[in-house]
N, CA, C, O and CB atoms as a CASP TS submission, in Angstrom:
PFRMAT TS
TARGET T0000
AUTHOR 0000-0000-0000
METHOD Language model
MODEL 1
PARENT N/A
ATOM      1  N   MET     1       0.848  -1.182   0.000  1.00  0.00           N
ATOM      2  CA  MET     1       0.000   0.000   0.000  1.00  0.00           C
ATOM      3  C   MET     1       0.890   1.240   0.000  1.00  0.00           C
ATOM      4  O   MET     1       1.902   1.284   0.699  1.00  0.00           O
ATOM      5  CB  MET     1      -0.963   0.001   1.226  1.00  0.00           C
ATOM      6  N   ALA     2       0.520   2.216  -0.763  1.00  0.00           N
ATOM      7  CA  ALA     2       1.305   3.443  -0.883  1.00  0.00           C
ATOM      8  C   ALA     2       1.220   4.284   0.388  1.00  0.00           C
ATOM      9  O   ALA     2       0.178   4.338   1.042  1.00  0.00           O
ATOM     10  CB  ALA     2       0.829   4.259  -2.084  1.00  0.00           C
ATOM     11  N   ASP     3       2.310   4.929   0.722  1.00  0.00           N
ATOM     12  CA  ASP     3       2.349   5.838   1.865  1.00  0.00           C
ATOM     13  C   ASP     3       1.820   7.200   1.421  1.00  0.00           C
ATOM     14  O   ASP     3       2.448   7.883   0.612  1.00  0.00           O
ATOM     15  CB  ASP     3       3.799   5.960   2.445  1.00  0.00           C
ATOM     16  N   LEU     4       0.678   7.583   1.948  1.00  0.00           N
ATOM     17  CA  LEU     4       0.054   8.849   1.558  1.00  0.00           C
ATOM     18  C   LEU     4       0.219   9.928   2.616  1.00  0.00           C
ATOM     19  O   LEU     4      -0.438  10.968   2.552  1.00  0.00           O
ATOM     20  CB  LEU     4      -1.417   8.638   1.279  1.00  0.00           C
ATOM     21  N   ASN     5       1.103   9.687   3.600  1.00  0.00           N
ATOM     22  CA  ASN     5       1.376  10.726   4.593  1.00  0.00           C
ATOM     23  C   ASN     5       1.956  11.943   3.888  1.00  0.00           C
ATOM     24  O   ASN     5       2.866  11.817   3.068  1.00  0.00           O
ATOM     25  CB  ASN     5       2.349  10.211   5.697  1.00  0.00           C
ATOM     26  N   GLY     6       1.442  13.092   4.199  1.00  0.00           N
ATOM     27  CA  GLY     6       1.906  14.323   3.572  1.00  0.00           C
ATOM     28  C   GLY     6       1.188  14.664   2.276  1.00  0.00           C
ATOM     29  O   GLY     6       1.513  15.657   1.624  1.00  0.00           O
ATOM     30  N   ALA     7       0.207  13.838   1.899  1.00  0.00           N
ATOM     31  CA  ALA     7      -0.541  14.124   0.667  1.00  0.00           C
ATOM     32  C   ALA     7      -1.298  15.444   0.807  1.00  0.00           C
ATOM     33  O   ALA     7      -1.943  15.696   1.825  1.00  0.00           O
ATOM     34  CB  ALA     7      -1.528  12.967   0.342  1.00  0.00           C
ATOM     35  N   ARG     8      -1.213  16.272  -0.214  1.00  0.00           N
ATOM     36  CA  ARG     8      -1.988  17.519  -0.269  1.00  0.00           C
ATOM     37  C   ARG     8      -3.103  17.302  -1.283  1.00  0.00           C
ATOM     38  O   ARG     8      -2.862  17.217  -2.488  1.00  0.00           O
ATOM     39  CB  ARG     8      -1.082  18.767  -0.661  1.00  0.00           C
ATOM     40  N   TRP     9      -4.318  17.215  -0.775  1.00  0.00           N
ATOM     41  CA  TRP     9      -5.491  16.907  -1.600  1.00  0.00           C
ATOM     42  C   TRP     9      -6.077  18.179  -2.177  1.00  0.00           C
ATOM     43  O   TRP     9      -6.114  19.215  -1.513  1.00  0.00           O
ATOM     44  CB  TRP     9      -6.556  16.157  -0.782  1.00  0.00           C
ATOM     45  N   ARG    10      -6.538  18.094  -3.425  1.00  0.00           N
ATOM     46  CA  ARG    10      -7.218  19.233  -4.038  1.00  0.00           C
ATOM     47  C   ARG    10      -8.397  18.732  -4.859  1.00  0.00           C
ATOM     48  O   ARG    10      -8.384  17.625  -5.398  1.00  0.00           O
ATOM     49  CB  ARG    10      -6.241  20.055  -4.924  1.00  0.00           C
ATOM     50  N   LYS    11      -9.423  19.585  -4.939  1.00  0.00           N
ATOM     51  CA  LYS    11     -10.604  19.275  -5.737  1.00  0.00           C
ATOM     52  C   LYS    11     -10.459  19.928  -7.099  1.00  0.00           C
ATOM     53  O   LYS    11      -9.765  20.933  -7.251  1.00  0.00           O
ATOM     54  CB  LYS    11     -11.903  19.751  -5.031  1.00  0.00           C
ATOM     55  N   SER    12     -11.110  19.355  -8.066  1.00  0.00           N
ATOM     56  CA  SER    12     -11.118  19.923  -9.405  1.00  0.00           C
ATOM     57  C   SER    12     -11.863  21.245  -9.414  1.00  0.00           C
ATOM     58  O   SER    12     -12.867  21.406  -8.721  1.00  0.00           O
ATOM     59  CB  SER    12     -11.748  18.948 -10.402  1.00  0.00           C
ATOM     60  N   THR    13     -11.376  22.174 -10.190  1.00  0.00           N
ATOM     61  CA  THR    13     -12.083  23.442 -10.360  1.00  0.00           C
ATOM     62  C   THR    13     -13.346  23.244 -11.189  1.00  0.00           C
ATOM     63  O   THR    13     -14.187  24.140 -11.261  1.00  0.00           O
ATOM     64  CB  THR    13     -11.170  24.487 -11.022  1.00  0.00           C
ATOM     65  N   ARG    14     -13.483  22.091 -11.807  1.00  0.00           N
ATOM     66  CA  ARG    14     -14.663  21.789 -12.630  1.00  0.00           C
ATOM     67  C   ARG    14     -15.697  20.952 -11.897  1.00  0.00           C
ATOM     68  O   ARG    14     -16.652  20.476 -12.512  1.00  0.00           O
ATOM     69  CB  ARG    14     -14.243  21.069 -13.887  1.00  0.00           C
ATOM     70  N   SER    15     -15.528  20.766 -10.612  1.00  0.00           N
ATOM     71  CA  SER    15     -16.483  19.961  -9.857  1.00  0.00           C
ATOM     72  C   SER    15     -17.825  20.671  -9.771  1.00  0.00           C
ATOM     73  O   SER    15     -17.903  21.899  -9.825  1.00  0.00           O
ATOM     74  CB  SER    15     -15.948  19.663  -8.450  1.00  0.00           C
ATOM     75  N   ASP    16     -18.882  19.872  -9.635  1.00  0.00           N
ATOM     76  CA  ASP    16     -20.225  20.467  -9.562  1.00  0.00           C
ATOM     77  C   ASP    16     -20.660  20.616  -8.111  1.00  0.00           C
ATOM     78  O   ASP    16     -19.947  20.196  -7.201  1.00  0.00           O
ATOM     79  CB  ASP    16     -21.248  19.608 -10.340  1.00  0.00           C
ATOM     80  N   ASN    17     -21.814  21.205  -7.896  1.00  0.00           N
ATOM     81  CA  ASN    17     -22.398  21.393  -6.559  1.00  0.00           C
ATOM     82  C   ASN    17     -21.433  22.064  -5.583  1.00  0.00           C
ATOM     83  O   ASN    17     -21.416  21.728  -4.399  1.00  0.00           O
ATOM     84  CB  ASN    17     -22.835  20.053  -5.993  1.00  0.00           C
ATOM     85  N   GLY    18     -20.648  22.992  -6.063  1.00  0.00           N
ATOM     86  CA  GLY    18     -19.713  23.675  -5.195  1.00  0.00           C
ATOM     87  C   GLY    18     -18.653  22.753  -4.624  1.00  0.00           C
ATOM     88  O   GLY    18     -18.094  23.022  -3.561  1.00  0.00           O
ATOM     89  N   GLY    19     -18.377  21.663  -5.331  1.00  0.00           N
ATOM     90  CA  GLY    19     -17.364  20.723  -4.878  1.00  0.00           C
ATOM     91  C   GLY    19     -17.906  19.577  -4.050  1.00  0.00           C
ATOM     92  O   GLY    19     -17.131  18.775  -3.529  1.00  0.00           O
ATOM     93  N   ALA    20     -19.230  19.481  -3.916  1.00  0.00           N
ATOM     94  CA  ALA    20     -19.814  18.425  -3.092  1.00  0.00           C
ATOM     95  C   ALA    20     -19.781  17.057  -3.771  1.00  0.00           C
ATOM     96  O   ALA    20     -19.785  16.032  -3.090  1.00  0.00           O
ATOM     97  CB  ALA    20     -21.238  18.781  -2.742  1.00  0.00           C
ATOM     98  N   SER    21     -19.749  17.029  -5.086  1.00  0.00           N
ATOM     99  CA  SER    21     -19.774  15.761  -5.825  1.00  0.00           C
ATOM    100  C   SER    21     -18.542  15.654  -6.706  1.00  0.00           C
ATOM    101  O   SER    21     -18.604  15.896  -7.912  1.00  0.00           O
ATOM    102  CB  SER    21     -21.060  15.643  -6.681  1.00  0.00           C
ATOM    103  N   CYS    22     -17.448  15.298  -6.109  1.00  0.00           N
ATOM    104  CA  CYS    22     -16.244  15.206  -6.926  1.00  0.00           C
ATOM    105  C   CYS    22     -15.211  14.324  -6.245  1.00  0.00           C
ATOM    106  O   CYS    22     -15.438  13.785  -5.162  1.00  0.00           O
ATOM    107  CB  CYS    22     -15.663  16.601  -7.196  1.00  0.00           C
ATOM    108  N   VAL    23     -14.100  14.195  -6.893  1.00  0.00           N
ATOM    109  CA  VAL    23     -12.970  13.484  -6.322  1.00  0.00           C
ATOM    110  C   VAL    23     -11.893  14.494  -5.970  1.00  0.00           C
ATOM    111  O   VAL    23     -11.889  15.626  -6.454  1.00  0.00           O
ATOM    112  CB  VAL    23     -12.428  12.407  -7.298  1.00  0.00           C
ATOM    113  N   GLU    24     -10.994  14.058  -5.128  1.00  0.00           N
ATOM    114  CA  GLU    24      -9.830  14.858  -4.784  1.00  0.00           C
ATOM    115  C   GLU    24      -8.593  14.096  -5.252  1.00  0.00           C
ATOM    116  O   GLU    24      -8.563  12.865  -5.237  1.00  0.00           O
ATOM    117  CB  GLU    24      -9.773  15.160  -3.241  1.00  0.00           C
ATOM    118  N   VAL    25      -7.587  14.840  -5.663  1.00  0.00           N
ATOM    119  CA  VAL    25      -6.359  14.248  -6.173  1.00  0.00           C
ATOM    120  C   VAL    25      -5.185  14.803  -5.386  1.00  0.00           C
ATOM    121  O   VAL    25      -5.133  15.995  -5.083  1.00  0.00           O
ATOM    122  CB  VAL    25      -6.190  14.522  -7.690  1.00  0.00           C
ATOM    123  N   ALA    26      -4.248  13.932  -5.062  1.00  0.00           N
ATOM    124  CA  ALA    26      -2.992  14.344  -4.426  1.00  0.00           C
ATOM    125  C   ALA    26      -1.859  13.965  -5.376  1.00  0.00           C
ATOM    126  O   ALA    26      -1.603  12.784  -5.612  1.00  0.00           O
ATOM    127  CB  ALA    26      -2.804  13.670  -3.003  1.00  0.00           C
ATOM    128  N   LYS    27      -1.187  14.976  -5.915  1.00  0.00           N
ATOM    129  CA  LYS    27      -0.109  14.734  -6.874  1.00  0.00           C
ATOM    130  C   LYS    27       1.251  15.193  -6.350  1.00  0.00           C
ATOM    131  O   LYS    27       2.213  15.241  -7.116  1.00  0.00           O
ATOM    132  CB  LYS    27      -0.414  15.437  -8.182  1.00  0.00           C
ATOM    133  N   ASN    28       1.350  15.525  -5.082  1.00  0.00           N
ATOM    134  CA  ASN    28       2.595  16.073  -4.559  1.00  0.00           C
ATOM    135  C   ASN    28       3.594  15.022  -4.077  1.00  0.00           C
ATOM    136  O   ASN    28       4.713  15.369  -3.699  1.00  0.00           O
ATOM    137  CB  ASN    28       2.287  16.998  -3.440  1.00  0.00           C
ATOM    138  N   LEU    29       3.218  13.768  -4.082  1.00  0.00           N
ATOM    139  CA  LEU    29       4.109  12.715  -3.608  1.00  0.00           C
ATOM    140  C   LEU    29       4.969  12.201  -4.768  1.00  0.00           C
ATOM    141  O   LEU    29       4.506  12.194  -5.908  1.00  0.00           O
ATOM    142  CB  LEU    29       3.297  11.555  -2.971  1.00  0.00           C
ATOM    143  N   PRO    30       6.199  11.775  -4.506  1.00  0.00           N
ATOM    144  CA  PRO    30       7.118  11.468  -5.598  1.00  0.00           C
ATOM    145  C   PRO    30       6.747  10.284  -6.486  1.00  0.00           C
ATOM    146  O   PRO    30       6.974  10.349  -7.694  1.00  0.00           O
ATOM    147  CB  PRO    30       8.435  11.223  -5.036  1.00  0.00           C
ATOM    148  N   ASP    31       6.192   9.214  -5.944  1.00  0.00           N
ATOM    149  CA  ASP    31       5.979   8.011  -6.743  1.00  0.00           C
ATOM    150  C   ASP    31       4.540   7.559  -6.850  1.00  0.00           C
ATOM    151  O   ASP    31       4.272   6.460  -7.337  1.00  0.00           O
ATOM    152  CB  ASP    31       6.773   6.915  -6.187  1.00  0.00           C
ATOM    153  N   VAL    32       3.604   8.389  -6.401  1.00  0.00           N
ATOM    154  CA  VAL    32       2.211   7.957  -6.383  1.00  0.00           C
ATOM    155  C   VAL    32       1.277   9.159  -6.534  1.00  0.00           C
ATOM    156  O   VAL    32       1.558  10.255  -6.050  1.00  0.00           O
ATOM    157  CB  VAL    32       1.899   7.194  -5.080  1.00  0.00           C
ATOM    158  N   VAL    33       0.167   8.920  -7.216  1.00  0.00           N
ATOM    159  CA  VAL    33      -0.922   9.900  -7.297  1.00  0.00           C
ATOM    160  C   VAL    33      -2.116   9.249  -6.609  1.00  0.00           C
ATOM    161  O   VAL    33      -2.516   8.142  -6.967  1.00  0.00           O
ATOM    162  CB  VAL    33      -1.258  10.315  -8.809  1.00  0.00           C
ATOM    163  N   GLY    34      -2.682   9.935  -5.625  1.00  0.00           N
ATOM    164  CA  GLY    34      -3.832   9.409  -4.898  1.00  0.00           C
ATOM    165  C   GLY    34      -5.121  10.057  -5.372  1.00  0.00           C
ATOM    166  O   GLY    34      -5.146  11.240  -5.710  1.00  0.00           O
ATOM    167  N   VAL    35      -6.189   9.274  -5.393  1.00  0.00           N
ATOM    168  CA  VAL    35      -7.507   9.764  -5.798  1.00  0.00           C
ATOM    169  C   VAL    35      -8.509   9.241  -4.775  1.00  0.00           C
ATOM    170  O   VAL    35      -8.529   8.049  -4.469  1.00  0.00           O
ATOM    171  CB  VAL    35      -7.882   9.305  -7.269  1.00  0.00           C
ATOM    172  N   ARG    36      -9.347  10.145  -4.245  1.00  0.00           N
ATOM    173  CA  ARG    36     -10.351   9.731  -3.257  1.00  0.00           C
ATOM    174  C   ARG    36     -11.649  10.494  -3.476  1.00  0.00           C
ATOM    175  O   ARG    36     -11.678  11.521  -4.153  1.00  0.00           O
ATOM    176  CB  ARG    36      -9.834   9.959  -1.819  1.00  0.00           C
ATOM    177  N   ASP    37     -12.717   9.976  -2.893  1.00  0.00           N
ATOM    178  CA  ASP    37     -14.040  10.601  -2.935  1.00  0.00           C
ATOM    179  C   ASP    37     -14.050  11.752  -1.931  1.00  0.00           C
ATOM    180  O   ASP    37     -13.715  11.559  -0.763  1.00  0.00           O
ATOM    181  CB  ASP    37     -15.180   9.560  -2.619  1.00  0.00           C
ATOM    182  N   SER    38     -14.429  12.934  -2.377  1.00  0.00           N
ATOM    183  CA  SER    38     -14.419  14.098  -1.487  1.00  0.00           C
ATOM    184  C   SER    38     -15.439  13.978  -0.352  1.00  0.00           C
ATOM    185  O   SER    38     -15.310  14.660   0.664  1.00  0.00           O
ATOM    186  CB  SER    38     -14.693  15.361  -2.286  1.00  0.00           C
ATOM    187  N   LYS    39     -16.448  13.120  -0.513  1.00  0.00           N
ATOM    188  CA  LYS    39     -17.465  12.950   0.524  1.00  0.00           C
ATOM    189  C   LYS    39     -17.073  11.876   1.541  1.00  0.00           C
ATOM    190  O   LYS    39     -17.724  11.740   2.577  1.00  0.00           O
ATOM    191  CB  LYS    39     -18.802  12.595  -0.112  1.00  0.00           C
ATOM    192  N   ASP    40     -16.019  11.117   1.257  1.00  0.00           N
ATOM    193  CA  ASP    40     -15.593  10.029   2.135  1.00  0.00           C
ATOM    194  C   ASP    40     -14.074  10.080   2.273  1.00  0.00           C
ATOM    195  O   ASP    40     -13.364   9.192   1.801  1.00  0.00           O
ATOM    196  CB  ASP    40     -16.058   8.641   1.584  1.00  0.00           C
ATOM    197  N   ARG    41     -13.599  11.114   2.917  1.00  0.00           N
ATOM    198  CA  ARG    41     -12.153  11.343   3.001  1.00  0.00           C
ATOM    199  C   ARG    41     -11.402  10.289   3.796  1.00  0.00           C
ATOM    200  O   ARG    41     -10.185  10.158   3.657  1.00  0.00           O
ATOM    201  CB  ARG    41     -11.895  12.677   3.608  1.00  0.00           C
ATOM    202  N   CYS    42     -12.107   9.540   4.623  1.00  0.00           N
ATOM    203  CA  CYS    42     -11.465   8.455   5.375  1.00  0.00           C
ATOM    204  C   CYS    42     -11.644   7.115   4.676  1.00  0.00           C
ATOM    205  O   CYS    42     -11.176   6.086   5.164  1.00  0.00           O
ATOM    206  CB  CYS    42     -12.033   8.380   6.793  1.00  0.00           C
ATOM    207  N   GLY    43     -12.312   7.130   3.548  1.00  0.00           N
ATOM    208  CA  GLY    43     -12.576   5.903   2.805  1.00  0.00           C
ATOM    209  C   GLY    43     -11.393   5.480   1.958  1.00  0.00           C
ATOM    210  O   GLY    43     -10.280   5.979   2.126  1.00  0.00           O
ATOM    211  N   PRO    44     -11.645   4.557   1.049  1.00  0.00           N
ATOM    212  CA  PRO    44     -10.561   4.018   0.230  1.00  0.00           C
ATOM    213  C   PRO    44      -9.957   5.065  -0.704  1.00  0.00           C
ATOM    214  O   PRO    44     -10.611   6.030  -1.099  1.00  0.00           O
ATOM    215  CB  PRO    44     -11.064   2.844  -0.582  1.00  0.00           C
ATOM    216  N   VAL    45      -8.706   4.842  -1.037  1.00  0.00           N
ATOM    217  CA  VAL    45      -7.972   5.713  -1.955  1.00  0.00           C
ATOM    218  C   VAL    45      -7.446   4.863  -3.102  1.00  0.00           C
ATOM    219  O   VAL    45      -6.830   3.820  -2.880  1.00  0.00           O
ATOM    220  CB  VAL    45      -6.803   6.458  -1.226  1.00  0.00           C
ATOM    221  N   LEU    46      -7.690   5.306  -4.318  1.00  0.00           N
ATOM    222  CA  LEU    46      -7.068   4.668  -5.479  1.00  0.00           C
ATOM    223  C   LEU    46      -5.696   5.292  -5.663  1.00  0.00           C
ATOM    224  O   LEU    46      -5.536   6.498  -5.475  1.00  0.00           O
ATOM    225  CB  LEU    46      -7.947   4.830  -6.776  1.00  0.00           C
ATOM    226  N   THR    47      -4.711   4.494  -6.025  1.00  0.00           N
ATOM    227  CA  THR    47      -3.384   5.034  -6.269  1.00  0.00           C
ATOM    228  C   THR    47      -2.910   4.631  -7.662  1.00  0.00           C
ATOM    229  O   THR    47      -3.201   3.539  -8.152  1.00  0.00           O
ATOM    230  CB  THR    47      -2.391   4.549  -5.194  1.00  0.00           C
ATOM    231  N   PHE    48      -2.180   5.537  -8.275  1.00  0.00           N
ATOM    232  CA  PHE    48      -1.642   5.345  -9.614  1.00  0.00           C
ATOM    233  C   PHE    48      -0.191   5.790  -9.628  1.00  0.00           C
ATOM    234  O   PHE    48       0.199   6.673  -8.864  1.00  0.00           O
ATOM    235  CB  PHE    48      -2.471   6.122 -10.669  1.00  0.00           C
ATOM    236  N   GLY    49       0.595   5.192 -10.481  1.00  0.00           N
ATOM    237  CA  GLY    49       1.928   5.703 -10.726  1.00  0.00           C
ATOM    238  C   GLY    49       1.804   6.984 -11.541  1.00  0.00           C
ATOM    239  O   GLY    49       0.813   7.159 -12.249  1.00  0.00           O
ATOM    240  N   PRO    50       2.770   7.871 -11.463  1.00  0.00           N
ATOM    241  CA  PRO    50       2.697   9.127 -12.212  1.00  0.00           C
ATOM    242  C   PRO    50       2.528   8.932 -13.717  1.00  0.00           C
ATOM    243  O   PRO    50       1.809   9.700 -14.355  1.00  0.00           O
ATOM    244  CB  PRO    50       3.933   9.935 -11.955  1.00  0.00           C
ATOM    245  N   GLU    51       3.175   7.923 -14.294  1.00  0.00           N
ATOM    246  CA  GLU    51       3.028   7.686 -15.738  1.00  0.00           C
ATOM    247  C   GLU    51       1.618   7.240 -16.098  1.00  0.00           C
ATOM    248  O   GLU    51       1.051   7.697 -17.090  1.00  0.00           O
ATOM    249  CB  GLU    51       4.032   6.638 -16.208  1.00  0.00           C
ATOM    250  N   ALA    52       1.053   6.347 -15.292  1.00  0.00           N
ATOM    251  CA  ALA    52      -0.318   5.881 -15.546  1.00  0.00           C
ATOM    252  C   ALA    52      -1.309   7.032 -15.395  1.00  0.00           C
ATOM    253  O   ALA    52      -2.251   7.142 -16.180  1.00  0.00           O
ATOM    254  CB  ALA    52      -0.691   4.727 -14.582  1.00  0.00           C
ATOM    255  N   TRP    53      -1.106   7.889 -14.395  1.00  0.00           N
ATOM    256  CA  TRP    53      -1.985   9.034 -14.196  1.00  0.00           C
ATOM    257  C   TRP    53      -1.894   9.983 -15.388  1.00  0.00           C
ATOM    258  O   TRP    53      -2.912  10.478 -15.871  1.00  0.00           O
ATOM    259  CB  TRP    53      -1.630   9.771 -12.891  1.00  0.00           C
ATOM    260  N   GLY    54      -0.685  10.235 -15.855  1.00  0.00           N
ATOM    261  CA  GLY    54      -0.497  11.105 -17.024  1.00  0.00           C
ATOM    262  C   GLY    54      -1.176  10.545 -18.262  1.00  0.00           C
ATOM    263  O   GLY    54      -1.770  11.293 -19.038  1.00  0.00           O
ATOM    264  N   ALA    55      -1.092   9.228 -18.454  1.00  0.00           N
ATOM    265  CA  ALA    55      -1.748   8.598 -19.601  1.00  0.00           C
ATOM    266  C   ALA    55      -3.267   8.709 -19.480  1.00  0.00           C
ATOM    267  O   ALA    55      -3.952   8.928 -20.479  1.00  0.00           O
ATOM    268  CB  ALA    55      -1.330   7.118 -19.718  1.00  0.00           C
ATOM    269  N   PHE    56      -3.795   8.561 -18.272  1.00  0.00           N
ATOM    270  CA  PHE    56      -5.233   8.710 -18.045  1.00  0.00           C
ATOM    271  C   PHE    56      -5.685  10.125 -18.388  1.00  0.00           C
ATOM    272  O   PHE    56      -6.681  10.306 -19.089  1.00  0.00           O
ATOM    273  CB  PHE    56      -5.588   8.376 -16.585  1.00  0.00           C
ATOM    274  N   LEU    57      -4.961  11.126 -17.899  1.00  0.00           N
ATOM    275  CA  LEU    57      -5.320  12.516 -18.203  1.00  0.00           C
ATOM    276  C   LEU    57      -5.232  12.803 -19.699  1.00  0.00           C
ATOM    277  O   LEU    57      -6.085  13.500 -20.248  1.00  0.00           O
ATOM    278  CB  LEU    57      -4.410  13.479 -17.436  1.00  0.00           C
ATOM    279  N   ALA    58      -4.213  12.275 -20.355  1.00  0.00           N
ATOM    280  CA  ALA    58      -4.090  12.463 -21.808  1.00  0.00           C
ATOM    281  C   ALA    58      -5.286  11.847 -22.534  1.00  0.00           C
ATOM    282  O   ALA    58      -5.793  12.419 -23.499  1.00  0.00           O
ATOM    283  CB  ALA    58      -2.772  11.839 -22.327  1.00  0.00           C
ATOM    284  N   GLY    59      -5.735  10.676 -22.064  1.00  0.00           N
ATOM    285  CA  GLY    59      -6.903  10.031 -22.665  1.00  0.00           C
ATOM    286  C   GLY    59      -8.165  10.858 -22.482  1.00  0.00           C
ATOM    287  O   GLY    59      -8.991  10.945 -23.390  1.00  0.00           O
ATOM    288  N   ILE    60      -8.315  11.464 -21.313  1.00  0.00           N
ATOM    289  CA  ILE    60      -9.470  12.341 -21.085  1.00  0.00           C
ATOM    290  C   ILE    60      -9.442  13.510 -22.050  1.00  0.00           C
ATOM    291  O   ILE    60     -10.443  13.821 -22.696  1.00  0.00           O
ATOM    292  CB  ILE    60      -9.494  12.853 -19.632  1.00  0.00           C
ATOM    293  N   LYS    61      -8.291  14.153 -22.145  1.00  0.00           N
ATOM    294  CA  LYS    61      -8.163  15.325 -23.021  1.00  0.00           C
ATOM    295  C   LYS    61      -8.380  14.970 -24.486  1.00  0.00           C
ATOM    296  O   LYS    61      -8.852  15.797 -25.266  1.00  0.00           O
ATOM    297  CB  LYS    61      -6.791  15.962 -22.849  1.00  0.00           C
ATOM    298  N   ALA    62      -8.033  13.727 -24.862  1.00  0.00           N
ATOM    299  CA  ALA    62      -8.199  13.285 -26.245  1.00  0.00           C
ATOM    300  C   ALA    62      -9.609  12.789 -26.530  1.00  0.00           C
ATOM    301  O   ALA    62      -9.918  12.456 -27.674  1.00  0.00           O
ATOM    302  CB  ALA    62      -7.205  12.192 -26.560  1.00  0.00           C
ATOM    303  N   GLY    63     -10.474  12.732 -25.516  1.00  0.00           N
ATOM    304  CA  GLY    63     -11.844  12.294 -25.712  1.00  0.00           C
ATOM    305  C   GLY    63     -12.024  10.792 -25.727  1.00  0.00           C
ATOM    306  O   GLY    63     -13.075  10.313 -26.153  1.00  0.00           O
ATOM    307  N   GLU    64     -11.033  10.026 -25.275  1.00  0.00           N
ATOM    308  CA  GLU    64     -11.121   8.572 -25.302  1.00  0.00           C
ATOM    309  C   GLU    64     -12.262   8.014 -24.469  1.00  0.00           C
ATOM    310  O   GLU    64     -12.737   6.911 -24.738  1.00  0.00           O
ATOM    311  CB  GLU    64      -9.838   7.988 -24.829  1.00  0.00           C
ATOM    312  N   PHE    65     -12.703   8.743 -23.477  1.00  0.00           N
ATOM    313  CA  PHE    65     -13.723   8.248 -22.565  1.00  0.00           C
ATOM    314  C   PHE    65     -15.075   8.920 -22.763  1.00  0.00           C
ATOM    315  O   PHE    65     -15.996   8.703 -21.976  1.00  0.00           O
ATOM    316  CB  PHE    65     -13.270   8.440 -21.151  1.00  0.00           C
ATOM    317  N   ASP    66     -15.200   9.727 -23.802  1.00  0.00           N
ATOM    318  CA  ASP    66     -16.477  10.397 -24.066  1.00  0.00           C
ATOM    319  C   ASP    66     -17.540   9.368 -24.441  1.00  0.00           C
ATOM    320  O   ASP    66     -17.253   8.371 -25.104  1.00  0.00           O
ATOM    321  CB  ASP    66     -16.322  11.448 -25.194  1.00  0.00           C
ATOM    322  N   LEU    67     -18.763   9.624 -24.009  1.00  0.00           N
ATOM    323  CA  LEU    67     -19.861   8.751 -24.391  1.00  0.00           C
ATOM    324  C   LEU    67     -20.217   9.001 -25.844  1.00  0.00           C
ATOM    325  O   LEU    67     -20.129  10.134 -26.317  1.00  0.00           O
ATOM    326  CB  LEU    67     -21.087   8.972 -23.481  1.00  0.00           C
ATOM    327  N   PRO    68     -20.624   7.945 -26.567  1.00  0.00           N
ATOM    328  CA  PRO    68     -21.046   8.141 -27.967  1.00  0.00           C
ATOM    329  C   PRO    68     -22.291   9.012 -28.029  1.00  0.00           C
ATOM    330  O   PRO    68     -23.146   8.977 -27.144  1.00  0.00           O
ATOM    331  CB  PRO    68     -21.316   6.781 -28.657  1.00  0.00           C
ATOM    332  N   GLU    69     -22.364   9.768 -29.064  1.00  0.00           N
ATOM    333  CA  GLU    69     -23.527  10.669 -29.242  1.00  0.00           C
ATOM    334  C   GLU    69     -24.667   9.983 -29.913  1.00  0.00           C
ATOM    335  O   GLU    69     -25.711  10.596 -30.135  1.00  0.00           O
ATOM    336  CB  GLU    69     -23.147  11.887 -30.044  1.00  0.00           C
TER
END
């Protein structure tokens, strides 16, 4: 399990409901990116390597996960 001590969590500026329905991301740690539900901060955390996280973000920006019209 990744050590998330010292993680600085932030919400997306694009979150809805004033940030009530979103995830938080911690990218300040050297070898891990943490993702958690903003409504359950003591709940489970998904962790990704920095390269995998970067590939995920690139896929989002490229529209790979868009729903078909």
